[in-house]
C-alpha atoms as one frame of an Amber mdcrd trajectory, in Angstrom:
protein
   0.000   0.000   0.000   1.308   3.417  -0.959   1.132   5.922   1.881   3.049
   8.708   0.155   3.043  10.536  -3.146   6.320   8.953  -4.233   4.511   6.128
  -6.033   2.980   8.540  -8.544   4.561  10.055 -11.626   6.805   7.062 -12.343
   4.538   5.075 -14.687   5.460   4.553 -18.348   3.310   6.383 -20.866   1.424
   3.288 -21.957   0.395   2.466 -18.380  -0.931   6.018 -18.030  -2.853   5.568
 -21.293  -4.344   2.262 -20.130  -5.429   3.727 -16.781  -6.955   6.765 -18.515
  -8.898   4.509 -20.873 -10.077   2.349 -17.967 -11.336   5.393 -16.048 -13.266
   6.542 -19.127 -14.791   3.104 -19.741 -15.690   2.635 -16.069 -17.529   5.964
 -15.950 -19.458   5.338 -19.177 -20.452   1.798 -18.168 -21.297   2.969 -14.648
 -23.579   5.630 -16.124 -25.428   3.045 -18.241 -25.784   0.798 -15.206 -26.952
   3.627 -12.915 -29.685   4.678 -15.353 -30.955   1.101 -15.501 -30.646   0.694
 -11.721 -32.516   3.923 -11.019 -35.399   2.881 -13.241 -35.562  -0.566 -11.659
 -35.391   0.690  -8.062 -37.977   3.449  -8.562 -40.219   0.956 -10.390 -39.945
  -1.424  -7.459 -40.828   1.386  -5.034 -43.900   2.212  -7.162 -44.965  -1.432
  -7.638 -43.991  -1.480 -11.311 -41.632  -3.761 -13.241 -39.227  -1.355 -14.920
 -36.887  -2.249 -17.817 -36.917  -6.026 -18.319 -37.048  -6.683 -22.085 -33.799
  -5.611 -23.766 -30.981  -7.848 -22.609 -30.826  -9.895 -19.389 -32.944  -8.141
 -16.734 -33.289  -5.223 -19.169 -29.629  -4.228 -18.798 -29.370  -3.118 -22.443
 -32.277  -0.678 -22.139 -29.946   2.223 -21.257 -27.781   1.470 -24.294 -30.839
   1.389 -26.546 -32.044   4.717 -25.132 -28.620   6.268 -25.700 -28.517   5.132
 -29.324 -32.058   6.413 -29.875 -31.124   9.778 -28.335 -28.045  10.067 -30.559
 -30.115   9.566 -33.734 -32.747  12.146 -32.832 -32.890  15.439 -34.719 -30.403
  17.990 -33.415 -32.132  21.350 -33.028 -30.647  24.781 -32.358 -33.132  27.557
 -31.472 -33.181  30.584 -33.754 -32.565  32.958 -30.818 -29.658  30.933 -29.412
 -26.007  31.946 -29.342 -24.869  29.001 -31.461 -21.202  28.832 -30.400 -21.925
  28.956 -26.679 -24.981  26.731 -27.129 -22.804  23.980 -28.628 -19.866  24.411
 -26.213 -21.953  24.422 -23.008 -22.570  20.628 -22.850 -18.868  19.988 -23.521
 -17.868  22.369 -20.707 -20.257  20.477 -18.451 -19.148  16.914 -19.252 -15.329
  17.265 -19.497 -14.778  18.270 -15.827 -16.991  15.350 -14.803 -14.441  12.951
 -16.337 -11.359  14.862 -15.137 -12.344  14.786 -11.454 -11.958  10.992 -11.344
  -8.244  11.255 -12.133  -7.301  11.583  -8.432  -9.744   9.035  -6.993  -7.947
   5.941  -5.600  -9.563   2.644  -6.649  -7.133   0.405  -4.766  -3.540  -0.138
  -3.551  -0.463  -0.843  -5.641  -0.889  -3.800  -7.994   0.991  -5.432 -10.846
  -0.491  -4.227 -14.151   1.056  -5.970 -17.193   4.235  -6.531 -15.191   4.470
  -2.912 -13.972   3.915  -2.089 -10.300   1.510   0.846 -10.162  -1.199   2.190
  -7.820  -4.824   1.804  -8.894  -5.124   5.556  -9.286  -4.370   7.714 -12.293
  -2.492  10.376 -10.319  -2.360  12.163  -6.991  -1.156  15.496  -5.657  -0.773
  17.230  -2.276  -4.022  19.165  -2.861  -5.994  16.471  -4.664  -9.297  17.168
  -2.892  -9.057  20.875  -3.671  -8.358  19.878  -7.281 -11.619  17.889  -7.335
 -13.570  20.809  -5.871 -12.042  23.281  -8.333 -12.632  21.139 -11.420 -16.162
  20.228 -10.325 -17.022  23.916  -9.937 -16.086  24.509 -13.588 -18.938  22.255
 -14.681 -21.445  24.789 -13.388 -20.334  27.178 -16.135 -21.678  24.721 -18.690
 -25.085  24.753 -17.023 -25.213  28.554 -16.696 -23.980  29.143 -20.256 -26.360
  26.500 -21.612 -29.314  28.224 -19.965 -28.198  31.711 -21.061 -27.332  30.797
 -24.668 -30.674  29.060 -25.312 -32.548  32.345 -25.662 -35.326  30.988 -23.433
 -36.618  32.462 -20.189 -37.134  29.031 -18.639 -33.613  27.920 -19.505 -32.128
  31.165 -18.151 -33.971  30.800 -14.847 -32.768  27.195 -14.552 -29.156  28.245
 -15.143 -29.384  31.062 -12.582 -30.919  28.730 -10.017 -28.139  26.238 -10.568
 -25.425  28.878 -10.038 -26.999  30.108  -6.793 -27.472  26.517  -5.653 -23.834
  25.675  -6.378 -22.534  28.683  -4.443 -24.560  27.947  -1.321 -24.019  24.201
  -1.165 -20.418  24.143  -2.323 -19.546  26.395   0.624 -21.111  23.883   3.023
 -19.410  20.997   1.213 -16.001  22.683   1.429 -16.434  23.427   5.133 -17.400
  19.789   5.761 -14.062  18.708   4.266 -11.992  21.035   6.485 -12.423  18.694
   9.449 -11.180  15.790   7.310  -8.066  17.750   6.340  -7.331  18.599   9.984
  -7.781  15.018  11.162  -5.855  13.367   8.305  -3.148  16.025   8.134  -3.233
  15.928   4.335  -5.321  16.885   1.295  -4.029  13.978  -0.783  -6.708  11.373
  -1.493  -4.335   8.421  -1.151  -3.017   9.679   2.205  -6.547  10.347   3.495
  -7.449   6.743   2.661  -4.319   5.534   4.454  -5.252   7.596   7.532  -8.522
   5.606   7.818  -6.824   2.240   8.163  -8.028   1.854  11.780 -11.260   3.875
  11.970 -13.272   5.556   9.249 -13.760   9.308   9.344 -17.488   8.800   8.799
 -17.681   7.682  12.442 -15.216  10.115  13.991 -16.381  13.106  11.937 -20.089
  12.280  11.761 -21.380  15.883  11.305 -18.961  16.426   8.407 -20.216  13.203
   6.829 -23.893  14.167   7.176 -23.333  17.728   5.930 -21.341  16.466   2.954
 -24.033  13.890   2.140 -26.722  16.598   2.096 -24.554  19.057   0.160 -23.584
  16.504  -2.489 -27.271  15.924  -3.323 -27.756  19.679  -3.747 -24.514  19.977
  -5.701 -25.612  17.422  -8.297 -29.100  18.919  -8.807 -30.797  15.709  -7.755
 -34.217  15.346  -6.140 -35.362  16.673  -3.729 -32.931  19.485  -4.622 -33.464
  19.464  -8.413 -34.667  23.075  -8.562 -32.731  23.957 -11.774 -34.729  21.245
 -13.573 -38.079  21.781 -11.840 -40.488  20.807 -14.620 -43.442  22.229 -12.699
 -42.319  25.811 -13.242 -39.340  25.630 -15.641 -40.494  22.962 -18.162 -37.085
  21.250 -18.137 -34.757  23.865 -16.703 -31.439  24.799 -18.244 -31.597  22.031
 -20.909 -35.136  22.766 -22.135 -33.964  23.740 -25.631 -31.411  20.914 -26.013
 -31.894  17.707 -27.980 -29.992  14.741 -29.388 -26.304  14.384 -28.422 -26.047
  17.756 -26.685 -28.831  16.779 -24.297 -27.164  13.375 -23.869 -23.970  15.123
 -22.729 -25.877  16.990 -19.999 -27.479  13.689 -19.021 -24.082  11.970 -18.946
 -22.539  14.775 -16.871 -25.243  14.511 -14.209 -24.771  10.790 -13.699 -20.973
  11.035 -13.732 -21.193  13.799 -11.132 -23.292  11.448  -9.018 -20.509   8.873
  -9.244 -17.853  11.534  -8.524 -19.391  12.846  -5.300 -20.138   9.261  -4.232
 -16.523   8.228  -4.877 -15.264  11.292  -2.994 -17.542  10.504  -0.046 -16.245
   6.925  -0.075 -12.646   8.142  -0.160 -12.981  10.768   2.571 -15.421   9.165
   5.000 -15.807   5.403   4.412 -12.181   4.321   4.216 -11.890   4.421   0.435
 -10.943   1.014  -0.938 -10.408  -0.563   2.487 -12.545  -3.618   3.211 -15.816
  -2.771   4.994 -16.693  -3.979   8.477 -12.977  -4.554   9.104 -13.023  -7.877
   7.220  -9.231  -7.629   6.909  -8.888  -8.530  10.616  -9.711 -12.183   9.834
  -8.917 -12.165   6.093  -5.352 -11.052   5.411  -5.838 -10.627   1.652  -8.966
  -8.444   1.818  -6.980  -5.257   1.156  -4.522  -6.710  -1.342  -4.577  -7.177
  -5.094  -7.754  -6.293  -6.933 -10.183  -7.086  -4.096 -10.208  -3.442  -2.908
 -11.772  -2.435  -6.241 -14.824  -4.483  -5.242 -15.063  -2.794  -1.829 -14.674
   0.641  -3.405 -17.435   0.222  -5.977 -19.700  -1.431  -3.410 -19.527   1.720
  -1.283 -20.001   3.975  -4.331 -23.110   2.044  -5.379 -24.440   2.385  -1.836
 -24.338   6.177  -2.154 -25.915   6.041  -5.613 -28.702   3.889  -4.182 -29.294
   6.624  -1.588 -29.588   9.133  -4.450 -32.224   6.923  -6.097 -33.997   6.279
  -2.806 -34.321  10.013  -2.126 -35.658  10.656  -5.614 -38.374   8.051  -5.198
 -39.329   9.111  -1.666 -39.176  12.875  -1.150 -41.011  15.754  -2.827 -39.137
  18.744  -4.209 -38.403  21.570  -1.774 -39.464  25.154  -2.302 -36.568  27.246
  -3.543 -36.544  29.607  -0.547 -36.566  26.636   1.855 -33.707  25.034  -0.014
 -31.496  28.141   0.000 -32.335  29.019   3.609 -31.395  25.517   4.736 -27.999
  25.817   3.081 -27.091  29.274   4.364 -28.827  29.276   7.773 -28.368  25.664
   8.847 -25.578  23.762   7.075 -22.946  26.515   7.016 -23.301  27.637  10.688
 -23.250  24.038  11.946 -20.188  23.354   9.778 -18.368  26.304  11.350 -19.263
  25.170  14.875 -18.042  21.660  14.080 -14.746  22.937  12.654 -14.121  24.883
  15.875 -14.922  21.773  17.935 -12.545  19.593  15.883  -9.756  22.166  16.081
 -10.219  22.444  19.861 -10.064  18.673  20.305  -6.932  18.413  18.166  -5.173
  21.161  20.128  -6.228  19.606  23.444  -4.841  16.234  22.357  -1.547  17.789
  21.280  -1.305  19.572  24.647  -1.713  16.273  26.517  -5.241  16.860  27.827
  -6.225  13.251  27.049  -3.294  11.519  28.751  -5.212  10.130  31.727  -8.639
   9.850  33.297 -11.998   9.195  31.673 -11.177  11.558  28.836  -8.197   9.492
  27.691  -9.895   8.669  24.369 -10.401  11.773  22.193 -12.294   9.758  19.582
 -15.048   9.113  22.140 -15.545  12.838  22.626 -15.433  13.473  18.881 -18.205
  10.940  18.293 -20.255  12.286  21.222 -20.063  15.896  20.038 -20.767  14.761
  16.485 -23.950  12.920  17.479 -25.226  16.020  19.308 -24.644  18.240  16.261
 -26.268  15.702  13.906 -29.352  15.541  16.139 -29.454  19.337  16.111 -29.193
  19.321  12.320 -31.989  16.759  11.966 -34.314  18.872  14.122 -34.002  21.664
  11.566 -35.385  19.294   8.916 -38.648  18.805  10.842 -41.182  21.322   9.486
 -42.972  23.622  11.869 -46.718  23.031  12.068 -49.037  25.640  13.508 -52.734
  24.905  13.983 -54.696  28.150  13.778 -58.412  28.164  14.392 -60.413  29.331
  11.367 -63.650  31.121  12.116 -66.126  30.861   9.227 -67.729  34.058   7.995
 -71.503  33.955   8.487 -73.884  36.006   6.351 -77.617  36.214   5.867 -79.255
  33.102   4.336 -80.001  33.001   0.643 -82.710  30.811  -0.912 -82.187  28.528
  -3.856 -79.146  26.550  -2.669 -78.690  22.779  -2.421 -77.030  20.809   0.424
 -73.400  19.704   0.113 -70.972  18.271   2.728 -69.279  20.869   4.963 -65.785
  22.136   4.022 -63.054  21.281   6.593 -61.391  24.178   8.437 -57.967  24.448
  10.083 -59.462  24.779  13.556 -62.041  22.010  13.182 -61.839  19.083  15.580
 -62.091  15.609  14.049 -65.505  14.145  14.795 -67.075  17.455  15.874 -70.501
  18.392  14.532 -70.461  20.810  11.610 -73.304  22.983  10.301 -75.193  21.930
   7.198 -73.770  23.657   4.116 -75.706  24.680   1.022 -74.124  25.679  -2.288
 -75.638  27.688  -5.085 -74.092  28.938  -8.301 -72.678  32.077  -6.692 -72.415
  31.446  -2.963 -71.753  28.944  -0.183 -74.615  28.894   2.373 -74.872  27.484
   5.877 -77.919  27.024   8.059 -76.878  30.263   9.774 -75.989  32.323   6.726
 -74.178  32.595   3.399 -70.490  33.108   2.481 -69.607  34.420  -0.950 -67.280
  31.898  -2.390
């Protein structure tokens, strides 16, 4: 296992080419699988069958849909800025591929006789590199919405930019605690630092905040406001068709895989065997087995994405933005201060003896308290206000209908008989213009 950056930059050019090709193929095949999996899981949740005709278990349905999309007519609106309109999907999809270049899939292995780590490259600021490259993709969405010449597309692009700013701040703050605890921003060294205990347990608030922020960052339900078809038709890609729309579609699913892989790397031990299987199986973290553990964890996060989409309704935009700025960011700052305090106290010898000899216990305890506080903010406030019906003079000519429920009505209480005519709602005590 490589615990330093010295193992990188020494590969021959053909090994680099093979690893680059493998990353590209893995992301494309993972996208096809995720589309099929999402349709199957949501169908199961809705008591439907889902894709089951093309290929075994319907696995070729995504490929058929992609080919069909590629052969559709490619339209460019008359009012569009053609150059920007064509470049926007490319700007969106290229960073999605580039971010995977620093994700570790496993330890050092022998690839065609060459000893090389299962990672394309690494750098001292690899996580910051991922954040920087991922933020470039938002330009593709904003430019795509602006260049379409459509009001709906423009509003979707603007929503996406505001959403990215608010939730990328919370995501970045969630990673600060990981940097302080691991002592590095290199992805391979962060994975090595979790050999004994995963950061998802020690830094639980950071894990929860990152998990929420990564859903908002990828424009997925219930945070898919830039694509809200109820008010924006289709959002920033309303005017796109054929391959250009397919590139936006591809970028979204690759971004899902990217944030899931980053969460696996930073909080769930990366490619290390889950449930500490390596304690009774010496080869669990050797060879190509870690690739299986890594993708198992990534698919777990993608399943959570699908689960949320099939379970939760879309938030209102003001609720979504307020939650990011007024809840996630303040709690992230409080947690960073708590982590920094614990690290300084440990370095000063405050945990040398007594009950407080284990700083990880206190980290987990403080983390649970902050997570409970964060969850309480997700519970909506409900206020029951009594509604007093307006009573007017009776009007003849109405016909009886069941009474309308009111906010202050008590279940099972007697309600007055209601009459309705063409122009008014009448009760036995009077009439209310309706």
